[in-house]
N, CA, C and O of each residue as an XYZ file, in Angstrom:
456
protein
N     111.889    110.437    181.980
C     113.526    110.405    182.198
C     113.170    108.711    181.655
O     112.097    108.124    181.797
N     114.485    108.162    180.980
C     114.783    107.297    180.285
C     115.348    106.212    181.237
O     116.197    106.561    182.057
N     114.866    104.693    181.180
C     115.667    104.345    181.707
C     116.346    102.857    180.697
O     115.937    102.500    179.592
N     116.937    102.523    181.129
C     118.106    101.192    180.120
C     117.376     99.859    180.993
O     117.177     99.794    182.206
N     117.154     99.148    180.253
C     117.126     97.996    180.939
C     117.975     96.919    180.330
O     117.905     96.493    179.177
N     118.915     96.492    181.438
C     119.867     95.245    180.928
C     118.785     94.118    181.801
O     118.357     94.073    182.955
N     118.613     93.240    180.519
C     117.987     91.858    180.752
C     119.296     90.824    180.743
O     120.155     90.524    179.914
N     118.994     90.457    182.054
C     119.638     89.251    182.552
C     119.381     87.600    182.104
O     118.641     86.871    182.766
N     119.849     87.302    181.316
C     119.641     85.795    181.168
C     120.534     84.765    182.457
O     121.530     85.002    183.140
N     119.621     83.582    182.356
C     120.511     82.612    183.377
C     121.971     82.017    182.547
O     121.961     81.535    181.414
N     122.826     82.137    183.158
C     124.512     81.555    182.309
C     124.146     80.720    181.415
O     124.837     80.861    180.406
N     123.223     79.754    181.298
C     122.913     78.559    180.733
C     122.049     78.740    179.338
O     122.282     78.129    178.296
N     121.020     79.692    179.538
C     120.429     80.325    178.836
C     120.849     80.202    176.954
O     121.629     81.058    176.535
N     120.348     79.228    176.019
C     120.774     79.524    174.553
C     119.357     79.290    173.889
O     118.869     78.188    173.639
N     118.829     80.430    173.668
C     117.210     80.386    172.976
C     117.876     79.572    171.423
O     117.003     79.764    170.577
N     118.838     78.918    170.895
C     118.834     78.376    169.954
C     119.123     76.747    170.159
O     119.570     75.879    169.408
N     118.613     76.751    171.658
C     118.260     75.155    172.026
C     116.910     75.107    172.278
O     116.446     73.998    172.545
N     116.167     76.066    172.256
C     114.284     75.764    172.318
C     114.169     75.717    170.853
O     114.972     76.086    169.996
N     112.623     75.015    170.709
C     112.035     74.477    169.633
C     111.810     75.919    168.799
O     112.064     77.007    169.315
N     111.464     75.814    167.876
C     111.595     76.649    167.004
C     110.379     77.704    166.917
O     110.460     78.853    166.481
N     108.978     76.917    167.541
C     107.730     77.893    167.447
C     108.287     78.502    169.010
O     107.709     79.472    169.500
N     109.195     77.988    169.570
C     109.041     78.942    171.411
C     110.139     80.120    170.708
O     109.904     81.239    171.165
N     111.193     80.102    169.777
C     112.211     80.767    169.199
C     111.516     81.769    168.694
O     111.924     82.910    168.913
N     110.413     81.582    167.972
C     109.444     82.386    167.217
C     108.624     83.307    168.126
O     108.384     84.463    167.779
N     108.165     82.766    169.366
C     107.133     83.456    170.175
C     107.954     84.612    171.046
O     107.643     85.796    171.171
N     109.147     83.882    171.636
C     110.125     85.038    171.900
C     110.336     86.255    171.018
O     110.087     87.425    171.309
N     110.709     85.900    170.182
C     111.114     86.811    169.345
C     109.870     87.523    168.767
O     109.939     88.732    168.550
N     108.939     86.961    168.553
C     107.542     88.010    168.595
C     107.599     88.896    169.703
O     107.644     90.093    169.421
N     107.608     88.531    171.068
C     107.319     89.013    172.413
C     108.515     90.453    171.949
O     108.145     91.517    171.451
N     109.512     90.192    172.182
C     110.853     91.034    171.799
C     110.004     92.282    170.644
O     109.831     93.489    170.814
N     109.632     91.439    169.545
C     109.533     92.311    168.758
C     108.252     93.295    169.059
O     108.115     94.279    168.333
N     107.442     93.083    169.968
C     106.464     93.539    170.378
C     106.744     94.844    171.569
O     106.168     95.932    171.535
N     107.587     94.495    172.414
C     108.341     95.466    173.240
C     109.092     96.332    172.101
O     108.722     97.503    172.178
N     109.822     96.167    171.298
C     110.334     97.204    170.153
C     109.685     98.386    169.890
O     109.894     99.599    169.931
N     108.681     97.470    169.560
C     107.519     98.585    168.591
C     106.750     99.144    169.495
O     106.088    100.002    168.911
N     106.409     99.106    170.934
C     106.221    100.192    172.220
C     106.780    101.247    171.562
O     107.821    101.317    170.909
N     105.826    102.175    171.860
C     106.121    103.774    171.813
C     107.053    104.153    173.022
O     106.967    103.948    174.232
N     107.838    104.692    172.344
C     108.995    105.215    173.527
C     109.748    104.583    173.662
O     110.620    105.094    174.365
N     110.048    103.241    173.235
C     110.802    102.287    173.508
C     111.907    102.467    172.627
O     111.512    102.783    171.505
N     113.338    102.369    172.736
C     114.395    102.083    171.831
C     114.954    100.961    172.333
O     115.421    100.792    173.460
N     114.855     99.947    171.122
C     115.579     98.885    171.058
C     117.059     98.561    171.177
O     117.718     99.027    170.248
N     117.889     97.738    172.273
C     119.246     98.070    171.871
C     119.659     96.594    171.367
O     118.816     95.697    171.351
N     120.849     96.401    171.000
C     121.573     95.313    170.792
C     121.661     93.883    172.181
O     122.208     93.928    173.282
N     121.045     92.985    171.657
C     120.927     91.708    172.778
C     122.307     91.585    172.857
O     122.945     91.649    171.807
N     123.184     91.336    174.463
C     124.424     91.239    174.724
C     124.705     89.660    174.716
O     123.760     88.913    174.968
N     125.855     89.173    174.463
C     126.348     88.128    174.118
C     126.250     86.931    175.416
O     125.664     87.365    176.407
N     126.646     85.790    175.502
C     126.552     85.280    176.413
C     127.325     85.384    177.280
O     128.489     85.280    176.892
N     127.193     85.556    178.367
C     128.156     85.947    180.232
C     129.799     85.587    179.760
O     130.824     86.264    179.831
N     129.478     83.912    179.146
C     130.907     83.094    179.027
C     131.769     83.778    177.977
O     132.942     83.430    177.840
N     131.197     84.801    177.182
C     132.129     85.636    175.764
C     132.677     86.745    176.320
O     133.465     87.423    175.661
N     132.327     87.088    177.638
C     132.458     88.695    177.874
C     133.771     88.252    178.484
O     133.957     87.081    178.816
N     134.943     89.481    178.669
C     135.992     89.957    178.762
C     135.765     91.128    179.347
O     134.765     91.769    179.025
N     136.724     91.645    180.380
C     136.366     93.037    181.382
C     137.834     93.322    181.325
O     138.623     92.396    181.515
N     138.200     94.367    181.111
C     139.176     95.077    180.730
C     139.414     96.178    181.588
O     138.699     97.149    181.341
N     140.506     96.355    182.871
C     140.797     97.449    183.763
C     142.270     97.974    182.966
O     142.580     97.587    181.839
N     143.035     98.863    183.740
C     143.621     99.635    183.588
C     144.711     99.865    185.408
O     144.421    100.561    186.381
N     145.800     99.043    185.204
C     146.433     99.236    186.754
C     147.604     99.704    186.133
O     148.322     99.322    185.209
N     147.581    100.616    186.896
C     148.881    101.533    186.671
C     149.294    102.348    185.218
O     149.171    103.550    184.981
N     149.843    101.228    184.306
C     150.066    101.518    182.974
C     149.781     99.974    181.948
O     149.921     99.760    180.744
N     149.368     99.184    183.006
C     148.943     97.447    182.177
C     147.691     97.722    181.844
O     147.074     98.490    182.582
N     147.047     97.183    180.700
C     146.171     96.655    180.624
C     145.897     95.242    181.069
O     146.623     94.315    180.712
N     144.596     95.040    182.038
C     144.654     93.921    182.708
C     143.223     93.224    181.752
O     142.267     93.957    181.501
N     143.246     91.756    181.287
C     141.967     91.184    180.884
C     141.630     90.354    181.269
O     142.493     89.485    181.390
N     139.939     89.915    181.825
C     139.839     88.722    182.648
C     138.546     88.018    181.811
O     137.536     88.708    181.678
N     138.562     87.035    181.405
C     137.349     86.605    180.904
C     136.038     86.616    182.130
O     136.145     86.565    183.355
N     135.061     86.684    181.451
C     133.877     86.868    182.277
C     133.880     88.173    182.052
O     134.750     88.917    181.599
N     131.931     88.511    182.725
C     131.688     89.837    183.333
C     132.505     90.045    184.468
O     133.143     89.327    185.239
N     132.172     91.877    184.258
C     132.578     92.533    185.837
C     131.398     92.385    186.714
O     130.292     92.790    186.355
N     131.528     92.023    187.434
C     130.708     91.883    188.901
C     131.024     92.625    189.949
O     132.169     92.500    190.386
N     130.308     93.359    190.459
C     131.001     94.194    191.958
C     129.771     94.914    192.599
O     129.562     96.072    192.237
N     129.041     94.413    193.400
C     128.112     95.471    193.916
C     128.129     96.753    194.183
O     127.076     97.380    194.296
N     129.247     97.285    194.313
C     129.652     98.542    194.453
C     129.617     99.565    193.160
O     129.536    100.790    193.064
N     129.711     98.518    192.241
C     129.699     99.655    191.117
C     128.263     99.120    190.110
O     127.680     98.051    190.290
N     127.884    100.188    189.008
C     126.533     99.720    188.557
C     127.474    100.087    186.962
O     128.599    100.564    186.817
N     126.496     99.649    185.984
C     126.350     99.685    184.596
C     126.243    101.339    184.153
O     125.073    101.693    184.304
N     127.026    102.361    183.697
C     126.870    103.760    183.634
C     126.588    103.902    182.324
O     126.163    105.052    182.211
N     126.590    103.167    180.864
C     126.309    103.555    180.226
C     127.017    102.355    178.958
O     127.595    101.344    179.357
N     126.907    102.567    177.878
C     127.307    101.440    177.038
C     128.038    102.033    175.436
O     127.614    103.015    174.827
N     129.078    101.255    175.040
C     129.233    101.892    173.788
C     129.237    100.713    172.334
O     130.052     99.791    172.348
N     128.614    100.815    171.580
C     128.821     99.941    170.492
C     130.158     99.944    169.382
O     130.330    101.023    168.815
N     130.913     99.063    169.104
C     132.343     99.010    168.237
C     132.619     98.160    167.583
O     133.068     97.057    167.895
N     132.276     98.762    166.178
C     132.365     97.188    165.392
C     134.478     97.159    165.085
O     135.210     97.907    164.436
N     134.712     96.108    165.800
C     135.900     95.459    165.834
C     136.214     94.451    164.715
O     135.383     93.616    164.357
N     137.613     94.571    164.100
C     137.821     93.287    163.636
C     138.326     92.439    164.366
O     138.045     91.317    163.944
N     139.129     92.409    165.541
C     139.373     91.491    166.580
C     138.968     91.793    167.998
O     139.126     92.918    168.473
N     138.445     90.792    168.677
C     138.669     91.105    170.207
C     140.011     92.090    170.944
O     139.857     92.846    171.904
N     141.215     91.860    170.266
C     142.209     92.795    170.686
C     142.042     93.976    170.507
O     142.247     94.810    171.389
N     141.595     94.284    169.199
C     141.067     95.818    169.025
C     140.179     96.566    169.846
O     140.235     97.720    170.272
N     139.101     95.384    170.010
C     138.038     96.494    171.189
C     138.560     96.323    172.402
O     138.037     96.949    173.324
N     139.802     95.367    172.707
C     139.994     95.705    174.282
C     141.130     96.766    174.461
O     141.535     97.325    175.480
N     141.579     96.886    172.946
C     142.575     98.439    173.088
C     141.800     99.368    173.311
O     142.019    100.276    174.113
N     140.317     99.175    172.284
C     139.470    100.566    172.714
C     138.859    100.958    174.295
O     138.730    102.076    174.795
N     138.525     99.557    174.897
C     137.903     99.244    176.202
C     139.175    100.059    177.179
O     138.843    100.509    178.276
N     140.659    100.209    176.686
C     141.433    100.442    177.792
C     141.572    101.898    178.111
O     141.972    102.528    179.089
N     141.025    102.252    176.749
C     141.057    103.848    176.549
C     139.777    104.539    177.487
O     139.858    105.681    177.938
N     138.745    103.762    177.671
C     137.570    104.532    178.660
C     137.949    104.896    179.951
O     138.452    104.100    180.743
N     137.731    106.041    180.187
C     138.124    106.781    181.618
C     137.788    105.459    182.631
O     138.770    104.955    183.176
N     136.736    104.995    182.855
C     135.980    104.123    183.420
C     137.121    102.884    184.172
O     137.247    102.631    185.370
N     137.794    102.314    183.083
C     138.777    101.457    183.360
C     139.862    102.129    184.312
O     140.233    101.320    185.163
N     140.341    103.094    184.396
C     141.275    103.068    184.924
C     140.863    103.898    186.449
O     141.636    103.915    187.407
N     139.635    104.497    186.446
C     139.574    105.232    187.253
C     138.488    104.016    188.402
O     137.516    104.437    189.030
N     138.830    102.927    188.431
C     138.626    102.049    189.403
C     137.303    101.022    189.236
O     137.011    100.096    189.993
N     136.465    101.528    187.816
C     135.700    100.428    187.182
C     136.013     99.686    186.520
O     137.018     99.056    186.848
N     135.269     99.314    185.103
C     135.957     98.565    184.177
C     135.016     98.483    183.159
O     133.829     98.774    183.308
N     135.632     98.008    181.904
C     134.894     97.971    180.945
C     134.399     96.351    180.047
O     135.268     95.674    179.499
N     133.245     96.028    180.038
C     132.930     94.696    180.049
C     132.955     94.689    178.161
O     132.709     95.660    177.445
N     133.224     93.680    177.835
C     133.226     93.451    176.310
C     132.714     92.195    176.252
O     133.219     91.193    176.757
N     131.318     92.288    175.390
C     130.656     91.068    175.236
C     130.059     91.265    173.785
O     129.370     92.273    173.625
N     130.286     90.230    172.473
C     129.782     90.310    171.372
C     128.367     90.536    171.402
O     127.783     90.119    172.403
N     127.741     91.068    170.578
C     126.602     91.223    170.378
C     126.304     89.736    169.662
O     127.120     88.919    169.235
N     125.008     89.687    169.684
C     123.939     88.278    169.148
C     123.076     88.429    168.247
O     122.867     89.626    168.046
N     122.439     87.712    167.572
C     121.511     87.745    167.019
C     120.565     86.454    167.439
O     121.139     85.378    167.270
N     119.557     86.391    167.827
C     119.502     85.170    168.324
C     117.755     84.787    167.447
O     117.539     83.695    166.922
N     117.132     85.473    167.463
C     115.639     85.530    166.430
C     115.448     86.951    165.498
O     114.467     87.082    164.766
């Protein structure tokens, strides 16, 4: 059985504000986990403040700044999409069936921290 581990950080966590030695240690720890047998590393999600949630209501695409949080729903998967602009990513998100079937698609830039 495979598991997806969504790693939640405190909203104000910014690894770039840590001392270089601590950044290196954290990077090494993530590297060790990534190198573990049967672990497939994923892309780190960007900051929550950079998230955009997309829903389709009727025939309108509705966007909201921030992540989609609702205890009645859970993340069911993810796509990685290389877009020129945020608007292009929003247009693709609006095509995802979950966006119109009562769910939502959260857009968050991938980041490289270490």
